[in-house]
Structure formats: C-alpha cells, structure tokens
N, C-alpha and C positions, 0 to 999 in steps of 0.2 A: 531625347524623347524615349519614354519607356512604353513598350507594347505589353498589354495585359491580355492573357489568353485563358480561356476555359477549354479544356481538351477532353474529348472522349476518344480513347485509344484502344482499338481492337487489333492487337499485334498478332496476326495470324501467321502460321508457318509458311503460307504461300504469299499472302498479301497483308500489308498494313492498311487497315481501314480506319480513317481518321475523320474527326470533326473538330475543327478549330474555330471557335466563336461562330458556330452554326454553318461553317463552310466545310463541305464533305469532299473527300477525294480518296483514291486508292492507289497504292504503289507496291511493287514487289518487295517482299522481305528478303533482300539480298544485298550484300556489300562486296566490294572488291578492293583490296589494298592496292594503291598505286605505287609501284616499285620505283625506286630512285633511278632517274634517267628516262623514265617512261611518262613523265608528267606532260600533259597537253599544253600547248601554247595558250596563255591567257589572252583575254580580249583587252585591247587598248581602248579605254573608255573615252580618251580624248580624240583619237583618230577615227573611232568607229562607234559613234553614238547610236546609230541604227541597230548595230549588232548588240549593243548593251541593252537596249529596250526589248529586243526580241528574246535575248537570253533571260532577262529578268521575268518576262511574261511566261516563259516555259521553264522556269528554274527548277520546279519539282521533278521535271523529266531529265534534268541535267545537273544533278547534285554532285559536286566535286568539292570535298571539304577536308579540313584537318580537324581531328577531334582531340581535345584536351579536357578530359573529364575524370573526376574522382570515381564515377560510377562505371567506368569502362576499364576492362582489364588490358586491352590491347589498343592503346591510343595510337593514332597515326593518320596518314593521308589516305582517303578513300573515295572511290566512286560509290554512289549509293542508289539503290532501287533501280529504276529504269536505266539509268546511265551505267550502272554496274552490269545489269543484265545484257546490255547491248555492247559491252566492252569485250576485249580479248584477255583481260586480266582474269586471274583465278577467282571464281565466284564462291562466296561463302553464304550459306543460309543457315537456318536452324538445323542442328544435328539431331534429326529425328530418330536415328538408330541408337542414340546414347540414352542412358537412364538419367542423364543430367537434367534437373528441373529447368523449365523455361526461364526462371528467375536468374539463373546463372549465366545465360547467354548474353553476349555483347550485341548480337545482330539487331534485336528489337530496339535497344537503347540507342545505338548509333543511327539507325534509320530514323527514329523519332527526333533525336536532337538535330539531325540534318534537315528534316522536314520543317521543324520549328524555325530554324535559321532561314531556310529558303522562303517559307511563307511570310515571315516577318519582313524580309527584304522586299518582297513583292508588294506588301501593304504600304511600306514607307515610300517606295518608288512611285506608287500610284499617287501619293499625296504631294510629293516634292519634285518628281521627274528628275531626281538626282540620286546618284549612289551615295549612301551615307558613309561617313568615316568609321563609325561603330554603331552597333545596335544593342540595346538592352531589352531583354524579355523577362517578364515575370509570369510564370504559370500559376495563377491563383488557385485553380482547382483542376485536378486531372482524375478521371476514372479510367481504370484499365482492368484487364482480366488475366487469369491464369487457368490452364486446364484444371478440371475438378480434382484430379489426383494430386496435382501440385498445390492447389489452393487449400486442400485439407491439412497440409503441413504448415502450421502458422509461421514457422521460421522462413519458409519460402516467401510468404506475403511480406514479412518484415524486411527481408533482404531486398526485395524488389523496391519497396518504398524507400529504403535507405539509399539505394543506388541513384535514385532521383533527387532526394531531398537533402542529402549530405553535400554541402559545399555548392559551388557554382560550376557550370559547364561552359567551356569556351569552344565555339565552332567557328573555324575560319573558312569563309566562303572563298574558294580559290579560282573562280571562273574569270576574274578580272585581274588586270595587271597589278592593281593595288588590292591585295586581299582585304576582305571585310570581316573583322572580328565580331562575333555575336555572343554576348554573355547571357546565359540562361540560368534562372533559378526557379525551383519548384517550392511552393508553399504547402500545398496539401495534395496528397496522392492517396486514392482509395482503390483497393484491389478487390475484384469480384470474381466469382466462379463463371467460367465460360459455359455457354449453354443455358445455365440457370438465369443469368442476367438477361438473356434474350427473352425469356418467358414473360418478364414484366412488361415488355414492349408489345406483347400480344393483347394486353389488357389496356394499358394507358397509352395516350398519344405521346410519342417521343419528344415533341417540341412544345406542346401545350400542357403546362402543368395542371394536374387535377382533372383532365378530361379523358374520356374514353376514346380508344382508337376506333376510327370509322372510315378508313381509307380502303383501297382496293386489295389489301392483303388477304381479305376473306372471300373475294369474288369467286375464285376457282373452287373453293370448298363448297360454297352455296350451289354452284352449278353441278358439281360432281355428285353431291348428295341430294340434288333435286329439292332443295329447301324452298318453301313457298315465300318466305320473307328473307330479306338480307339480314346479316348478323353483324355485330360489332364486338368490341373487346369485352362487353358485358357477358356475352355468351361464354367466352373463355373463363371469365372470372367465376361464373356460376355453374359450370358444367361438372365440377368435381375435380378429382386429381388428374392433372395433365402431365403426361410423360413427354418430355422433349428429347428428340434425338438430333443432335447438332453434329453433322458429318463434315468435318474440316479436312484440311490437307493431310495431316499426319496424326490427328487425334479425333476421336468421336466421343463427345460428352453426352451422357444420359442424366437427365435431372427431372425432378418431380416437384410440382407445386399444386396447391389447392387454393385458388384465388391468388392472394399475395403471400400465402404461407408456404415456405419451402419445406420439403422433406429431405433434409440434408443427408440422413443416414442411407437414403435410397440412391443418392447421387454417385456416379462413378465415371471413370474415363477408360477408354480403350486406346492404346497407342497404335492406332491404325486409322487411315482415312483415305480419301480419294487420291491424294498424292502418293500414298504408299503403293497402291495397286497400279498407279500410273508408272511409277518407277519399275515395278515388276514387268509391266507390259513392254516398256522400253528395253529392259534387259533381255527379255525373251526375243524381241525383234532383232536385237544386236546378235544374239546367238544364231538366229535363223538366217540373217543376212549380214554376215560379218564385214563385208566390203562396202556396205551402204551406210553413209553417215546418217545418224539419227538425231532428231532435234532434242534440245533440252526440255525438261519436264514441262515448264510453263508454255513453251511453244507447242509441244505435243498436245497439251490440254486445249490450247486455242484451236488447233486443227480439228481435234475431236468435236469441239463444240460448234465450230463455224465452217469447217472445211467442206468443199464440194467436189474434191478430187478423189481418184481411186486410192491415192495414198491415205487420205483422211478416212475413207471407208475401211481400209486395212487397219488403221490405228483404232477405230471404233470397235472393230471385231476383236482385236487383241485385248483391248481394255475390258470389253464385256466378258471375255474368257476369264479375266482375273477377278471379276466382281464377286463370285460366290464366296471366296475366302473372306472378303470384307463383310459381306452380308451375313454369312454364317457366324462370324465372330460377334457381330452386333446382336444377332438374335440370341446367342448364348448369354450375353450380358443382360439382355432384356428379360430372359427367363428369371434371372436373379432378381431383377427389379420387380417383376410381377409377384414373385414369391414374397419379397419384403412387403409388398402392398396387399398381399392375400387376394390378388386378382382384381382389386378394386381400382379402376381407372375410368375416367369419363371421356378422355380424348388423348390421342397420340398425335404429336406434331413433329414433322420432319423438316429440317432446315439445314443451312450451311451450304458451302460451296459444292459439297458432294451429294446433296439431296437429289437434285434433278438428274445428274448423270447416272446415278445408281437406281433410279426409281423403277425401271423395268424389271429389275431383279428383286429389289428391296420390298416393294409393295406387296407382291404375292406372298413373300415370306412372312411379312407382318400379319397378313390376313390369316395365314395358317397358324401362326403363333397365337393370335387372339382366340381362334377356335379351340386351340389346345389348352389355354390357361384360364379361360373364363367362360361362363355360360351366357354372358351378355355381349351384345354387339358394341364394339368400341370404334367410333369413327376415326379415320386417319386424315389429318390435315397436312397436305403438302404446301409449304409456303411457296408462292410463285417466284420464279427465278429473279425477277427484278427486286424482290424484297429479301430473298433467302440469305444472301451473303451479308446483308446489312443488319440482320435482326439483333445480333449481339451488340453492334454499335448503337442501334436504337435503344436498347436497354441501358447502355452506358450513358447515352444522352439523357435519358430520363433521370438517371442518378445525378448527373450534373445539374439538371434543372431543378432538382429537389433540394440542392444545397443553398 
C-alpha cells in the first residue's frame, strides 16, 4: 500500500511546524546521532504487543531512525526531535551562528523524513493493527519556506528542492526488533519566503480555498483598538501596505504586501531572534552562577513562558535585559523598510514565536518609530499567541490548497 501526502512544512530553527494531510503537529528541530554501542533495546513486537501499540501511538515523540538519503550529507542512525532533546546524546540543531544558508543544513531534512516515516507508520497501524514489513510514501506536493535572505538567492531555493526531489529516501524505523523500512519520494516541492508566506493567511482561510479568514485571530486587535465592528481578512486585504515582522528563534523576517501583491524589494531578514537572546541570557547566567547547572534553550524558554517559581522569575528578568539588542536591531531594519516605502503603510503585523515574549519592549519602540517616520497613525496588530507561531504554516497550507 502506498501512502500519499500533501505537506506544509515550516522548518523553524526552534521547532518543526507540520501539516500532513490536514493533521498538524510541532516537534523540536533537533537531532542526535546514536553512537555505536549506545543503541537502545528495541521492542519485541511478538512478546510485547501492548508496548508496540503504545510506541506507535506516540511515535512522533519517540523517533529513532536510520537515514539513507541522497539529500542528506551525514546519513546515519539518529534520535530525532523530542527523543533527541530528551536524550543524553550530543544534540545538533540549526547552526544559527554560521553564514551557511538553511538550505545547506541536514537538520530540517532529517527531521522531516523521520516525521513522514513515523506519521505513515501510525496511519497504517490504525488501519491494520499490525506492524507493516515495509512502507511506501509519495509526497505529491510539499510547500516549505526559507528565510527571506536565503530565499532571495535562487540557487538556495533550487538546492533545497533538489535535496528532496532527487532520488528516493529510505528511513529505517528502529524502535522495533524488526526495523521497518520506509521509502519516501517527493514529486513537487515549492519554496516560499518566511514571513511573507504568512501574510497570505491573514487574508485567506488556510483550509477553505477561496474564502476570507474569519476566525479569532483578529479578536485582540479589535479589542485593543476599540473597533465597533469585528474585522476579517478583508480588512487586511484592503488596508494598504502591510508590514509583517516575523520574530522567529534565530531569524526575524520583515516583509511587505498590499493585498496579495508582495513588495519583494522591501523584504529582508535579520539573523537574530528570540532564541538568540535566550542563548545570551543563558550565557550571562552561567557567568554569574558558574556552579549552578543551567537548562538547555528550549527548557529555559518553557520556564520563561510558563514557570511560577523564583527561578522562572530570574530567567524572565535576565531575558528582558537582553531584549533591547534584538528590538533595536529590528527597529533599525524597519527604518530601512519605511524608507523604501516612503513612509506609506496601513498596518504593522507582529507574529512568530518571539512576538509575545518581546512585546513589552517591542511595542513601545514600534510606536516611537511610527511617530518618527510618518505623519499618519499606523495600527499595530499583534497576532494572539495561539495563532502566532502557526501563521507561516497557515500560509503554506493555503499554498497547498491552491494546487
């Protein structure tokens, strides 16, 4: 049996946000090579049928695979995503300190191939209640994205497409005593600019082709601006030039659209994001408290967002101390954007995983910049947290649905 997939893939520096045939999930963008002699004991599917069912059900959190792919530079045996993050193996994420374009990295490709294998196994097991001997997967269409600075170099787009579409990829699922080979081929891969692709999803519904977006994404904006009537995607479509600020983990993408018309010359990337200043905060805390173990970046971020302890309060204070360097860098880039637009913009939208954590510092700076560069009041729309990290994926989903 062949499984056919349509995939929207937002391969972020911190997290992989995915939509496989309308099923959405998020996993950390991290891998860990499994060294020889450190392999975990596989599950005996004959003696432990209950363990098999539980493992398949939670397979995306327990990815243990061998990758054999023409699109990967370092094939081998890996823990992937959550399993890598929870392991004692050396973890590898995107190298954000390097000038290497994202299209050169193995991390996103290994994570995606492993996710495809795990998802496909889960779907087949639901239908048959048995582990298959082999699995064949055809990705009919995939939309993905690169940071704007990488996207502007056409060779980067072509390289990323070729890494998926050249040849077939074999992922061996190693969780069970008899490994399961998964053969994956990609027919059509479309690359889009991060940030800019998310703007489309502020106008159109991500899952209903040809309809205007009308969900709760605009509710906070209506309340904060004391609008008498609710708004929908038509407001964004007709408001004029919209500046999008997509604050990710290690990049911030600034893009401009007027309705569905992009202003590509005004688009740009900053190689800094919320993950960058999180690392700075951790480094400063290590220097201040050298004998105290510090959490990894993603665990640190989780404490900052949800922690109720004195330690979490300390982490938040340290992170806030680091925010001005990120905010000031974004404001400097926005000055360039306003110069290119001659001060003409109808709306500023702030989204991405770093939007809400930086808001207390970013929003006042934005208001000061607006007063500085234009005589008109430009409203600022902060995308609510439950939508913010998914906006690029929403745009990628729209692109899939248009094919």
